[in-house]
C-alpha positions, 0 to 999 in steps of 0.5 A, spaced: 480 482 539 486 486 537 488 491 542 486 498 540 493 501 540 497 495 537 501 501 533 502 505 539 509 509 538 510 506 531 512 511 526 509 509 519 509 512 512 503 511 507 504 512 500 498 514 496 494 516 502 490 521 499 484 517 498 481 510 497 485 504 501 491 509 503 486 513 506 483 508 510 490 505 512 492 511 514 486 512 519 486 505 521 493 506 523 492 513 527 486 509 531 491 504 532 496 509 535 501 510 530 505 517 528 504 518 520 507 521 514 502 521 509 505 522 502 501 523 496 501 526 489 496 531 491 498 534 497 492 537 499 488 531 499 494 528 503 493 534 508 485 533 508 487 525 511 492 528 515 487 532 519 482 527 520 488 523 523 490 528 528 482 529 529 483 521 531 488 523 536 494 521 532 500 525 530 500 526 522 504 530 517 502 530 510 507 531 504 506 532 496 510 527 493 511 523 486 514 517 490 515 514 483 521 519 482 527 517 486 529 523 490 521 524 492 521 517 494 527 519 498 524 525 501 518 522 503 522 517 507 526 522 510 521 526 512 518 521 517 525 520 520 526 528 521 519 528 524 519 522 528 526 520 529 525 514 525 521 509 521 518 503 523 512 501 518 512 503 511 506 502 507 507 502 499 500 503 497 501 509 491 498 506 484 494 508 478 489 504 474 488 505 467 485 500 462 487 498 455 487 492 450 494 489 450 494 490 442 492 497 443 496 499 449 501 505 448 508 504 450 507 510 455 501 507 458 505 501 460 511 505 462 507 509 467 504 503 470 511 500 471 513 507 474 508 508 479 505 501 481 512 498 481 518 502 481 515 506 487 515 500 491 522 499 490 524 506 491 521 507 498 523 500 500 530 501 499 530 508 502 527 505 509 530 499 509 537 501 512 533 505 518 529 499 520 535 494 519 539 498 524 534 498 529 532 491 528 525 492 527 521 494 521 515 492 517 513 493 510 506 492 507 506 492 499 499 493 496 498 489 490 492 486 487 489 479 486 490 481 478 497 480 480 495 473 481 490 471 476 491 476 471 485 481 468 483 482 461 484 489 458 489 490 465 495 486 462 500 492 465 496 493 471 497 485 473 504 485 471 506 491 475 502 488 481 505 481 480 512 484 480 510 487 487 508 480 489 515 477 487 519 483 490 515 482 496 517 475 497 524 476 495 525 482 499 522 478 505 528 473 504 533 478 505 530 482 510 527 477 515 534 476 519 534 483 521 527 482 524 524 487 518 518 483 515 515 484 508 508 482 506 503 484 501 496 485 501 492 483 494 485 486 495 480 484 490 476 490 486 475 495 491 470 501 491 475 507 490 477 513 486 482 508 483 476 504 479 473 510 476 477 510 470 474 503 469 468 502 464 462 500 468 461 494 463 467 491 466 466 493 473 459 490 472 461 483 469 467 483 475 462 484 481 457 478 478 463 473 478 465 474 485 463 469 490 461 475 495 457 478 489 460 485 491 466 490 491 469 491 497 470 497 501 477 501 503 475 500 510 475 492 509 482 492 507 485 497 512 485 491 518 489 487 514 495 492 514 494 493 521 495 486 522 501 486 518 504 492 522 502 489 529 506 486 534 505 480 536 499 479 531 504 480 525 510 477 527 510 471 524 508 473 517 514 473 512 513 474 505 505 473 505 500 475 500 493 476 504 487 476 500 481 481 502 478 480 495 471 478 495 473 470 494 476 472 487 482 468 488 483 462 493 490 460 493 
């Protein structure tokens, strides 16, 4: 069994922390002993999760931030450094999910997906890297999706962005590992979160029926993977890997 305080004294930023997988990771990190900077487009939601983290005994600060914006992403990382004196762990979780056939998709929908689900990962990672490299210890955990591996009808933009996250993860892992900064991804399957609320019930029903496990996952079933990747020694040998809590939807 993993020690309960595996992230003690680690300073972590979690983006998209106001709900769903991000909130579950934030709470799991709090219980594991991390000090947290929780960023979300909705500052009130981030603060509500931060309050729960503080109830669990952790230090936690919330910040409203659109991390697809270059200055806002920088401010989120800088806020962690200011609050805690540095940054050890970055969880790039912020994302959106919309649905459209490719033939009907407005270019603006495509561009928004790339901006939120992919560009934000680059911006936050780029800002955090110098701090991690200087201290020769860091962990970056990128939340991708199993659809970035297998694709998804009516979700070509989402699958493309998440495939980009996986490719970015592997490439950055090669660059950063010599400085003991380990970069990995989690590619969850369909999870019961507010993110999937905008997807049609017919799509979700058909998807669940095709899963070997027969059901969508829950956020708290994804969070332990993020704890593992950030932990020492548990995560020490993961470099450029993609963990798949996906109900059996993808078996690499």
